[in-house]
C-alpha positions as CSV (number, residue, x, y, z in Angstrom):
1,X,130.7,98.5,90.1
2,X,133.0,96.9,87.8
3,X,133.5,93.3,88.0
4,X,137.4,93.5,87.8
5,X,137.2,93.6,91.7
6,X,136.5,89.3,91.7
7,X,140.1,88.9,90.0
8,X,142.1,89.0,93.1
9,X,141.3,85.2,93.7
10,X,140.2,84.2,90.4
11,X,142.2,81.7,87.7
12,X,141.2,83.5,84.2
13,X,139.5,81.3,81.9
14,X,142.2,81.6,79.4
15,X,144.7,80.0,81.3
16,X,142.7,76.8,81.0
17,X,141.9,73.6,78.6
18,X,139.8,74.7,75.8
19,X,138.5,71.6,74.8
20,X,135.0,73.4,73.6
21,X,131.7,71.4,73.9
22,X,129.1,74.2,73.5
23,X,129.8,77.6,71.7
24,X,127.9,80.8,71.1
25,X,129.1,83.3,69.3
26,X,127.7,86.9,69.0
27,X,124.3,86.2,69.8
28,X,121.7,88.9,70.0
29,X,118.0,88.2,70.5
30,X,115.4,90.7,70.7
31,X,112.0,90.2,71.7
32,X,110.0,93.5,69.3
33,X,111.8,96.3,70.8
34,X,113.2,95.0,73.8
35,X,116.8,93.6,73.0
36,X,117.1,90.6,75.8
37,X,121.0,89.8,74.7
38,X,123.4,91.8,72.4
39,X,126.3,90.5,70.9
40,X,126.9,87.6,73.6
41,X,129.7,85.4,73.2
42,X,130.5,82.6,75.5
43,X,132.2,79.0,75.1
44,X,131.3,75.8,77.7
45,X,133.9,73.1,78.2
46,X,133.1,69.7,77.6
47,X,132.7,67.6,80.7
48,X,132.4,70.1,83.0
49,X,129.2,72.5,84.9
50,X,129.2,76.2,83.5
51,X,126.8,78.1,86.0
52,X,125.0,81.3,84.2
53,X,124.7,83.7,87.1
54,X,122.9,87.1,87.3
55,X,120.0,89.6,88.2
56,X,116.5,88.5,87.3
57,X,115.8,89.4,83.5
58,X,119.6,89.1,82.7
59,X,118.8,86.7,80.2
60,X,119.8,83.5,81.4
61,X,117.2,81.6,80.5
62,X,117.0,83.0,77.0
63,X,120.6,81.8,76.6
64,X,119.9,78.5,77.8
65,X,116.6,77.9,75.7
66,X,118.7,79.4,72.4
67,X,121.4,76.6,73.3
68,X,118.5,73.9,74.1
69,X,117.3,75.0,70.1
70,X,113.7,75.9,71.8
71,X,114.4,79.6,70.8
72,X,116.2,81.2,67.5
73,X,118.5,83.9,67.7
74,X,118.1,87.5,66.2
75,X,121.3,87.1,65.2
76,X,124.9,84.7,66.2
77,X,125.0,81.2,66.3
78,X,125.1,78.5,68.6
79,X,127.4,75.3,68.0
80,X,127.4,72.0,69.8
81,X,130.4,69.6,68.9
82,X,131.2,71.9,66.0
83,X,127.6,71.6,64.5
84,X,125.2,74.5,64.3
85,X,122.1,74.4,66.5
86,X,119.0,74.9,64.2
87,X,116.7,73.6,66.8
88,X,116.3,70.9,69.6
89,X,118.3,67.4,69.1
90,X,119.6,64.7,70.7
91,X,122.6,66.0,72.2
92,X,120.9,67.9,74.3
93,X,118.3,67.5,77.1
94,X,116.4,70.0,79.3
95,X,116.0,69.8,82.9
96,X,112.9,72.3,83.9
97,X,112.4,74.3,87.0
98,X,108.6,73.2,87.5
99,X,109.6,69.2,86.5
100,X,107.6,68.9,83.6
101,X,106.5,65.5,84.3
102,X,103.7,63.3,82.9
103,X,101.4,63.0,85.9
104,X,99.3,59.9,84.7
105,X,102.7,57.8,84.1
106,X,104.8,56.3,86.5
107,X,108.5,57.1,87.6
108,X,109.6,54.3,85.3
109,X,107.9,55.5,82.3
110,X,108.6,59.1,83.0
111,X,112.2,59.0,83.2
112,X,112.1,56.1,80.1
113,X,109.5,58.5,78.0
114,X,112.6,60.4,75.9
115,X,114.1,56.8,75.0
116,X,110.3,55.9,74.0
117,X,109.9,59.1,71.7
118,X,113.0,57.8,70.4
119,X,111.7,54.3,69.6
120,X,114.2,52.6,71.6
121,X,112.5,49.1,72.7
122,X,110.9,48.6,75.6
123,X,113.4,46.4,77.8
124,X,116.6,48.7,76.7
125,X,114.7,52.2,77.7
126,X,113.4,50.7,81.3
127,X,116.8,49.0,82.0
128,X,118.3,52.3,81.1
129,X,115.9,54.2,83.2
130,X,116.0,51.8,86.0
131,X,119.8,53.1,86.3
132,X,119.0,56.4,86.5
133,X,116.5,55.9,89.1
134,X,119.0,54.3,91.4
135,X,121.6,56.7,90.4
136,X,119.4,59.5,92.0
137,X,118.3,58.1,95.0
138,X,114.7,57.2,93.6
139,X,115.1,52.8,93.7
140,X,112.0,51.2,95.0
141,X,109.8,54.3,93.8
142,X,109.4,53.2,90.0
143,X,106.0,52.3,90.2
144,X,105.2,55.4,91.8
145,X,103.2,57.9,90.4
146,X,104.3,62.0,90.7
147,X,101.9,62.9,92.8
148,X,103.0,60.5,95.1
149,X,106.5,61.9,95.5
150,X,107.7,64.9,97.4
151,X,109.1,67.7,95.2
152,X,112.7,67.1,95.5
153,X,111.7,63.5,94.7
154,X,109.8,64.6,91.3
155,X,113.1,66.8,90.6
156,X,114.8,63.8,90.9
157,X,112.9,61.8,88.2
158,X,113.2,64.8,86.3
159,X,117.2,64.7,86.6
160,X,117.1,60.8,85.8
161,X,115.1,61.4,82.7
162,X,117.6,64.1,81.2
163,X,120.5,61.5,82.2
164,X,118.5,58.3,80.7
165,X,118.8,59.6,77.0
166,X,122.5,59.8,77.4
167,X,122.7,63.6,75.8
168,X,125.9,64.9,76.0
169,X,124.9,68.4,77.0
170,X,122.5,68.8,80.3
171,X,120.5,72.3,80.2
172,X,119.1,73.0,84.1
173,X,117.0,75.9,84.5
174,X,117.2,76.7,88.0
175,X,116.4,72.9,89.2
176,X,116.7,73.3,92.8
177,X,114.6,76.2,93.3
178,X,111.5,74.6,94.3
179,X,113.2,72.6,97.1
180,X,113.7,73.2,100.7
181,X,117.1,74.3,101.6
182,X,118.3,70.9,103.0
183,X,117.1,69.3,99.8
184,X,118.9,71.8,97.5
185,X,122.3,70.8,99.2
186,X,121.8,67.3,98.6
187,X,121.1,68.2,95.5
188,X,124.2,69.9,94.9
189,X,126.2,67.7,96.2
190,X,124.9,65.0,93.9
191,X,125.3,67.3,91.0
192,X,128.6,67.5,91.9
193,X,129.1,63.8,91.8
194,X,127.3,63.0,88.4
195,X,129.5,66.2,86.6
196,X,132.4,64.0,88.0
197,X,131.1,60.5,86.8
198,X,128.9,61.0,84.0
199,X,131.5,63.4,81.6
200,X,129.0,65.3,80.1
201,X,128.6,68.9,79.8
202,X,126.6,70.7,82.1
203,X,125.0,74.4,82.0
204,X,123.2,75.1,84.9
205,X,121.0,78.5,85.6
206,X,121.1,79.9,88.9
207,X,120.1,83.3,91.4
208,X,122.3,81.7,94.0
209,X,125.9,83.0,94.3
210,X,126.7,80.5,97.0
211,X,125.3,77.9,95.0
212,X,127.4,78.7,91.8
213,X,130.4,78.7,93.1
214,X,129.7,75.6,94.8
215,X,128.9,73.6,92.0
216,X,130.9,75.1,89.4
217,X,133.8,74.5,87.3
218,X,133.0,78.0,85.4
219,X,130.7,80.9,86.0
220,X,129.7,83.1,83.5
221,X,128.3,86.3,84.9
222,X,125.6,87.6,83.2
223,X,124.9,91.7,83.1
224,X,121.0,92.8,82.9
225,X,119.4,94.3,79.7
226,X,120.9,93.9,76.8
227,X,122.4,90.5,78.5
228,X,126.6,90.6,78.1
229,X,128.9,88.1,79.6
230,X,130.9,90.8,82.1
231,X,132.9,88.2,83.3
232,X,134.2,84.3,83.2
233,X,135.7,83.0,86.5
234,X,136.8,79.6,87.3
235,X,137.0,78.6,91.0
236,X,139.2,76.0,91.3
237,X,141.4,76.3,94.3
238,X,139.3,74.2,96.5
239,X,137.4,72.1,93.9
240,X,139.4,68.9,95.0
241,X,139.3,69.3,98.8
242,X,136.1,67.4,99.1
243,X,132.5,68.5,99.1
244,X,132.3,68.8,103.0
245,X,135.0,71.5,103.1
246,X,134.1,73.8,100.2
247,X,131.7,76.1,101.9
248,X,134.6,76.5,104.6
249,X,137.3,77.2,102.1
250,X,139.0,80.9,102.4
251,X,138.7,81.2,98.7
252,X,135.0,80.1,98.5
253,X,134.1,82.9,101.0
254,X,136.4,85.4,99.2
255,X,134.3,84.4,95.8
256,X,131.3,84.6,97.1
257,X,131.6,88.0,98.8
258,X,133.7,89.6,95.4
259,X,130.8,88.5,93.3
260,X,128.4,89.7,95.6
261,X,130.1,93.3,96.0
262,X,130.3,93.1,91.8
263,X,126.4,92.5,91.5
264,X,125.3,94.4,94.3
265,X,124.6,97.4,92.2
266,X,122.1,96.2,89.7
267,X,120.1,94.2,92.2
268,X,116.2,96.3,92.4
């Protein structure tokens, strides 16, 4: 089914400001004979959250890892702030789906670990870590260990660690998928606040249409292998009505329904 059905309620990306933090141009990625991405081009506006949305296996995480510098492209290039990505760098931080915490380290040590690897002095890195521990709602748990925390709390530690290194681009690979629905909704609200207050560029992988429309300034729809961008949409009409009103807004509901109608035929 053609993605053009969504255009009735969406603002074309071409009509929006175009200060770009991350640019992926003509990205092709092959795994042997399997073509995962083909000539994929996408731009990520500075200071906004872009969701990568599409069926399982469509290359969302592959693209995220290419931007992170964790995977090489077969062809094409990625630029962050106008500089080519040749590997991992301090201008990008990754929030993993499975937390990826150090089990033997306290919350404070986990959050400060990236700064420790960069050689930041202990007093400075711990002060910065404490700030972000507080920002993600974990004040009082600085000396706790991962096994003492719930899944939602461990994910907050991972987010605080990514924020503490002060990377300009945060790459988030389904970070809320392992938590319960109530925690997930609270995370989504917190994420909206972070996007507003941190002035960072967020690239967010999700399988949830509702989540993508709720948290995103921009949504890139990826089609199945070989993946390419089918549509870039900007759900803008309800963004300033307050987080309590977003899910009841008619535009929000229309966008969710229209995206599902367009993706239904690609779901096995």
